[in-house]
C-alpha positions as CSV (number, residue, x, y, z in Angstrom):
1,X,19.6,16.2,3.9
2,X,19.6,16.4,1.0
3,X,16.7,15.2,-1.9
4,X,17.2,12.4,-3.9
5,X,17.4,13.3,-8.0
6,X,17.4,11.6,-11.0
7,X,19.3,11.6,-14.0
8,X,19.0,15.3,-15.8
9,X,19.1,16.6,-11.8
10,X,15.1,16.8,-11.0
11,X,14.1,16.0,-7.9
12,X,12.4,12.6,-7.3
13,X,9.3,12.3,-4.8
14,X,11.0,11.0,-0.4
15,X,9.0,8.3,0.5
16,X,7.2,10.0,2.9
17,X,5.6,11.7,-0.5
18,X,5.0,8.5,-1.7
19,X,2.9,6.9,2.3
20,X,1.7,9.6,1.9
21,X,-0.3,9.0,-1.2
22,X,-0.9,5.3,0.2
23,X,-2.7,5.7,2.6
24,X,-4.8,8.5,1.0
25,X,-5.7,5.5,-1.9
26,X,-5.9,2.9,1.4
27,X,-8.4,5.3,3.8
28,X,-10.3,5.8,0.3
29,X,-9.9,1.8,-0.1
30,X,-11.3,0.8,3.5
31,X,-14.1,3.3,3.0
32,X,-15.6,0.7,0.2
33,X,-14.7,-2.1,2.2
34,X,-16.1,-1.5,5.3
35,X,-19.6,-1.2,3.5
36,X,-19.1,-5.0,2.2
37,X,-21.8,-7.5,4.4
38,X,-19.2,-9.9,6.1
39,X,-20.5,-12.1,3.5
40,X,-18.7,-10.2,1.1
41,X,-15.4,-9.5,2.8
42,X,-15.3,-13.7,3.6
43,X,-16.1,-13.8,-0.7
44,X,-13.5,-16.2,-2.4
45,X,-12.1,-15.4,-5.8
46,X,-10.1,-18.2,-8.0
47,X,-6.8,-15.8,-7.5
48,X,-4.9,-13.4,-4.9
49,X,-5.5,-14.7,-1.5
50,X,-8.8,-16.2,-2.1
51,X,-10.7,-13.2,-0.3
52,X,-11.0,-9.2,0.4
53,X,-10.3,-9.7,4.7
54,X,-7.0,-12.0,3.4
55,X,-5.9,-10.1,1.4
56,X,-6.3,-6.5,3.7
57,X,-4.9,-8.2,6.5
58,X,-1.7,-9.9,4.0
59,X,-1.2,-6.1,3.0
60,X,-2.0,-4.7,6.7
61,X,1.1,-7.1,8.0
62,X,3.8,-6.9,5.4
63,X,3.5,-3.1,6.5
64,X,4.5,-3.9,10.6
65,X,6.7,-6.4,9.0
66,X,9.1,-5.2,5.7
67,X,8.9,-2.3,7.4
68,X,9.9,-3.1,11.2
69,X,13.3,-4.6,9.7
70,X,14.1,-1.3,9.0
71,X,14.4,-1.8,13.0
72,X,16.7,-4.6,13.0
73,X,13.0,-6.6,13.5
74,X,8.9,-5.6,14.4
75,X,8.4,-4.8,17.3
76,X,5.8,-6.5,19.1
77,X,3.4,-9.1,17.8
78,X,1.5,-8.2,14.8
79,X,-1.1,-5.7,15.8
80,X,-3.3,-6.5,12.1
81,X,-3.0,-10.4,12.6
82,X,-5.6,-12.1,11.3
83,X,-6.7,-13.5,15.0
84,X,-7.0,-10.7,15.9
85,X,-9.0,-8.1,14.1
86,X,-11.6,-9.5,12.9
87,X,-13.9,-6.8,10.5
88,X,-13.6,-4.7,8.0
89,X,-13.7,-1.5,10.5
90,X,-11.3,-3.4,13.1
91,X,-8.9,-3.5,10.7
92,X,-9.4,-0.3,9.5
93,X,-8.2,1.2,13.1
94,X,-6.0,-1.0,13.6
95,X,-3.7,-0.5,10.2
96,X,-4.7,3.6,10.9
97,X,-2.7,3.0,14.6
98,X,0.0,1.9,12.4
99,X,0.6,5.1,10.7
100,X,2.4,7.3,13.1
101,X,5.0,4.8,13.6
102,X,5.5,4.4,10.1
103,X,5.9,8.6,9.7
104,X,8.0,7.9,12.2
105,X,10.2,5.4,10.8
106,X,10.4,6.9,7.5
107,X,11.2,10.3,8.8
108,X,13.9,8.9,11.1
109,X,15.7,6.9,8.2
110,X,19.0,8.8,8.6
111,X,20.8,6.7,5.7
112,X,18.1,5.0,2.3
113,X,21.3,4.3,1.7
114,X,22.1,2.1,4.2
115,X,23.1,-0.9,3.3
116,X,20.2,-4.4,5.0
117,X,20.4,-8.5,5.8
118,X,16.0,-8.8,5.6
119,X,14.1,-11.8,5.9
120,X,11.8,-11.9,2.5
121,X,8.2,-14.6,3.5
122,X,6.3,-15.3,0.8
123,X,2.8,-16.9,1.1
124,X,4.1,-20.7,0.4
125,X,5.7,-20.1,4.0
126,X,8.8,-19.7,2.1
127,X,11.8,-17.9,3.5
128,X,14.4,-15.5,1.9
129,X,17.5,-14.0,3.3
130,X,18.0,-10.6,1.2
131,X,21.0,-8.3,1.1
132,X,19.6,-5.1,0.5
133,X,19.5,-0.9,1.3
134,X,16.7,0.4,3.5
135,X,15.4,3.0,0.5
136,X,14.2,-1.1,-1.7
137,X,12.8,-2.4,1.2
138,X,11.0,1.0,1.9
139,X,10.5,0.4,-2.3
140,X,9.1,-3.7,-2.2
141,X,7.2,-2.0,0.5
142,X,5.2,0.1,-1.9
143,X,4.9,-2.3,-4.5
144,X,3.7,-4.6,-2.4
145,X,0.7,-3.0,-1.9
146,X,-0.5,-1.5,-4.9
147,X,0.0,-5.0,-6.0
148,X,-2.2,-6.3,-3.9
149,X,-4.5,-3.9,-3.3
150,X,-5.6,-4.2,-7.1
151,X,-6.1,-7.2,-6.2
152,X,-8.7,-6.3,-3.8
153,X,-10.0,-3.6,-6.7
154,X,-10.9,-6.7,-9.0
155,X,-12.8,-8.1,-5.8
156,X,-14.9,-4.9,-4.9
157,X,-15.4,-4.8,-8.8
158,X,-17.1,-8.5,-8.6
159,X,-18.9,-7.2,-5.6
160,X,-20.5,-4.3,-7.6
161,X,-18.8,-2.0,-6.0
162,X,-15.8,-0.6,-7.3
163,X,-13.1,2.2,-6.3
164,X,-11.8,3.9,-9.3
165,X,-9.6,8.0,-8.9
166,X,-7.3,6.3,-6.4
167,X,-4.3,7.4,-9.6
168,X,-0.9,8.8,-7.8
169,X,-1.7,11.6,-10.2
170,X,-5.1,12.4,-9.2
171,X,-4.6,12.0,-5.8
172,X,-1.3,13.9,-5.4
173,X,-1.3,16.8,-8.5
174,X,-3.4,20.2,-8.3
175,X,-6.7,19.1,-10.6
176,X,-7.2,22.3,-12.6
177,X,-10.5,20.7,-13.9
178,X,-12.7,18.0,-15.0
179,X,-13.0,17.5,-18.9
180,X,-15.0,15.0,-20.6
181,X,-13.6,12.0,-22.2
182,X,-14.0,13.5,-25.7
183,X,-12.4,16.9,-24.8
184,X,-9.4,15.3,-23.1
185,X,-9.2,13.0,-26.6
186,X,-9.8,15.5,-29.0
187,X,-6.6,16.5,-31.3
188,X,-5.3,13.5,-29.8
189,X,-6.0,11.3,-31.8
190,X,-7.7,8.7,-29.4
191,X,-11.8,8.1,-29.0
């Protein structure tokens, strides 16, 4: 298939490129989460889905549910549900087990512009039927994960266990060299 192009003719990143970035950032996040005590994993915060555990399960469940709708409907029972996967290590393993089927789904999508009608369920248990395209469903999944990953990162920072350097360019671009902040800002009006 032909690569998508932006205005001006530049090649766009393909969905698999986005997914590879998400999984690399996710693995780094989960590496840190696995070091938390059970109390830290379940500690309540006054934002988001309240705990690291619930937020991560919500993210993983979205991969199964939202992307499953590209096939028509998610298959089987949610393999990363709160009832089924009890601790961070088990969640990490179960979520990684989803990755090959997600990659298969992404690489096998015949038409990213294909129209779809899907169900969107929000945490308050409201549900909406929406008409969209396969690419927009995939894009929702990506933005959803980044949104909730940011919440987990804020929780980890408050727990004294921050995760940094998972920016898109730091994980996907070729590193030339590391420089000091002063050197990077020199002559650019910063600092």
